[in-house]
N, C-alpha and C positions, 0 to 999 in steps of 0.2 A: 283839664281830664274830669270830666265827672261819671258818676254810676249812675245809669238811669233806669228808673223804676218805671214800667210802662204798663197800664192799664188796659188789657185786651183779654177777650175770650180764647183766641187763639193766635200763637205766633205769627202765622201767615198773613192776619189781619193788620199786622203792624205796618203802617203805611205814612206816619208822620202827623198824623190826624187825633191820635189816641191822646188821654191826658197823661203827663210823664211828670216825674218827682224826680229832680236831681238832687243826688248825694254827693256833697264834696268828699274828699279823700280825709281830709282832717275830721271830719263828722263822723265819717265810717269806723274810723280808728278809735275815736271816743266812745264809740256804742259797742265795739267789740271788747274794748277794755271792761266798759262795765256790765258786759254781757258774760258773766262769770258767776258759777261754774257754767262750763258749755253744755252739761246736761240738763239745766235749767232753761237755757235758752236756745233750744235746737233750731228755732226759725232764723233769728238773728244770725246764729253762727254757721247756718247755711250759705249766706253769703260772706264768708270771712275772706276770700279772695277776690279783693278789690279790681281785678283785671280780668275776672272770669265771668263768663255770661252764666245766668243760672233763672230760675223760675221759682215762684212762691205761689202755689196753687192756689185756689179759691177757698179750699177746704182748709188751708194753713193759715189763711187771714185773721182769722179770731184770737189763734194762738200767738201771731205776730204781735198783733195789737196787745195782747196781754202783757207779752214778753217787754214790748216799749214802754207800756206804763209802769211795769215793775223798775225799770231803770230811769224814768222821767225825771223822778226826784233825786236821785244820784245827785251828789255835790258836784262831781265832773261832768255831768251831762246836763245842769241846770240852764246852761248857756245856748244848748242845742234847741234847734226849733222843732220839737217832737211833735208839737201840736198840729203843726200843718202836716205832718206826716200821718199822723193818726186820722187827720180829715181824710186825705189821700186814699188811705188804706179804707176807711168807710165809705167813700164812693165806690171804690173797686168791689167791696161786698155788696154795696146796693145794686150794682149792674151785674153782678156775678161772675166778675172776671177774676182773671190770673194776674200775678205782677211779673211780668218779664224784665230781669234784671240784666242790663246789656251795659258791658265795659265801653265807653267811647273813645 
Protein backbone atom coordinates (compact mmCIF):
# COMPACT_ATOMS: atom_id res chain seq x y z
CA UNK A 1 0.00 0.00 0.00
CA UNK A 2 1.29 3.43 -0.89
CA UNK A 3 0.21 6.99 -0.28
CA UNK A 4 -0.32 8.55 -3.70
CA UNK A 5 0.30 12.25 -4.28
CA UNK A 6 -1.59 13.17 -7.43
CA UNK A 7 -0.99 16.45 -9.22
CA UNK A 8 -4.25 17.95 -10.52
CA UNK A 9 -6.12 21.25 -10.58
CA UNK A 10 -9.33 19.68 -9.23
CA UNK A 11 -10.05 16.36 -7.59
CA UNK A 12 -12.86 15.65 -10.04
CA UNK A 13 -10.26 15.63 -12.85
CA UNK A 14 -8.41 12.65 -11.38
CA UNK A 15 -8.85 9.81 -13.84
CA UNK A 16 -5.56 7.92 -13.71
CA UNK A 17 -3.75 10.04 -16.31
CA UNK A 18 -2.31 12.62 -13.89
CA UNK A 19 1.25 12.51 -12.57
CA UNK A 20 1.55 10.47 -9.36
CA UNK A 21 4.26 10.26 -6.72
CA UNK A 22 4.03 7.17 -4.53
CA UNK A 23 5.17 7.51 -0.93
CA UNK A 24 5.91 4.24 0.84
CA UNK A 25 4.82 3.89 4.46
CA UNK A 26 8.37 3.61 5.84
CA UNK A 27 9.43 6.77 3.98
CA UNK A 28 6.34 8.59 5.24
CA UNK A 29 7.19 7.54 8.79
CA UNK A 30 10.78 8.81 8.51
CA UNK A 31 9.56 12.15 7.11
CA UNK A 32 7.25 12.62 10.08
CA UNK A 33 9.96 11.70 12.59
CA UNK A 34 12.25 14.31 11.03
CA UNK A 35 9.47 16.94 10.76
CA UNK A 36 9.67 18.10 14.36
CA UNK A 37 8.60 20.36 15.94
CA UNK A 38 5.21 20.13 14.27
CA UNK A 39 4.82 23.93 14.24
CA UNK A 40 7.89 24.25 12.03
CA UNK A 41 6.58 21.70 9.51
CA UNK A 42 2.83 22.33 9.16
CA UNK A 43 2.44 21.05 5.59
CA UNK A 44 4.32 17.79 6.14
CA UNK A 45 2.36 17.20 9.33
CA UNK A 46 -0.85 17.87 7.42
CA UNK A 47 -0.37 14.39 5.92
CA UNK A 48 0.48 12.70 9.21
CA UNK A 49 -2.19 10.01 8.83
CA UNK A 50 -0.92 7.57 6.20
CA UNK A 51 -4.38 6.07 5.75
CA UNK A 52 -6.37 9.30 5.31
CA UNK A 53 -6.99 11.29 2.14
CA UNK A 54 -5.95 14.92 2.15
CA UNK A 55 -5.01 17.80 -0.15
CA UNK A 56 -2.03 20.09 -0.30
CA UNK A 57 -3.21 23.22 -2.04
CA UNK A 58 -1.21 24.99 -4.76
CA UNK A 59 -0.59 27.89 -2.35
CA UNK A 60 1.03 25.50 0.16
CA UNK A 61 3.45 23.85 -2.27
CA UNK A 62 6.28 26.37 -1.82
CA UNK A 63 6.10 25.85 1.95
CA UNK A 64 6.01 22.07 1.42
CA UNK A 65 9.22 22.32 -0.63
CA UNK A 66 10.92 24.48 2.02
CA UNK A 67 9.98 22.01 4.75
CA UNK A 68 11.34 19.09 2.72
CA UNK A 69 14.55 21.01 2.05
CA UNK A 70 14.99 21.53 5.79
CA UNK A 71 14.85 17.82 6.52
CA UNK A 72 16.65 16.61 3.36
CA UNK A 73 20.02 16.82 5.11
CA UNK A 74 18.84 15.13 8.29
CA UNK A 75 20.95 11.98 8.81
CA UNK A 76 17.82 9.86 9.19
CA UNK A 77 16.47 11.12 5.86
CA UNK A 78 19.57 11.10 3.66
CA UNK A 79 18.67 7.69 2.25
CA UNK A 80 15.21 8.92 1.26
CA UNK A 81 14.74 10.05 -2.28
CA UNK A 82 13.48 13.52 -1.42
CA UNK A 83 15.04 14.91 -4.62
CA UNK A 84 12.45 13.13 -6.78
CA UNK A 85 9.62 14.37 -4.56
CA UNK A 86 10.95 17.94 -4.88
CA UNK A 87 11.02 17.59 -8.68
CA UNK A 88 7.44 16.29 -8.59
CA UNK A 89 6.38 19.30 -6.48
CA UNK A 90 8.16 21.69 -8.88
CA UNK A 91 6.15 20.24 -11.77
CA UNK A 92 2.92 20.64 -9.78
CA UNK A 93 3.82 24.27 -9.08
CA UNK A 94 4.63 24.88 -12.74
CA UNK A 95 1.21 23.46 -13.69
CA UNK A 96 -0.49 25.43 -10.88
CA UNK A 97 -1.87 22.16 -9.52
CA UNK A 98 -2.86 20.96 -6.08
CA UNK A 99 -1.55 17.68 -4.68
CA UNK A 100 -4.29 15.26 -3.80
CA UNK A 101 -3.08 12.79 -1.20
CA UNK A 102 -4.92 9.49 -1.54
CA UNK A 103 -4.47 6.42 0.61
CA UNK A 104 -4.39 3.50 -1.78
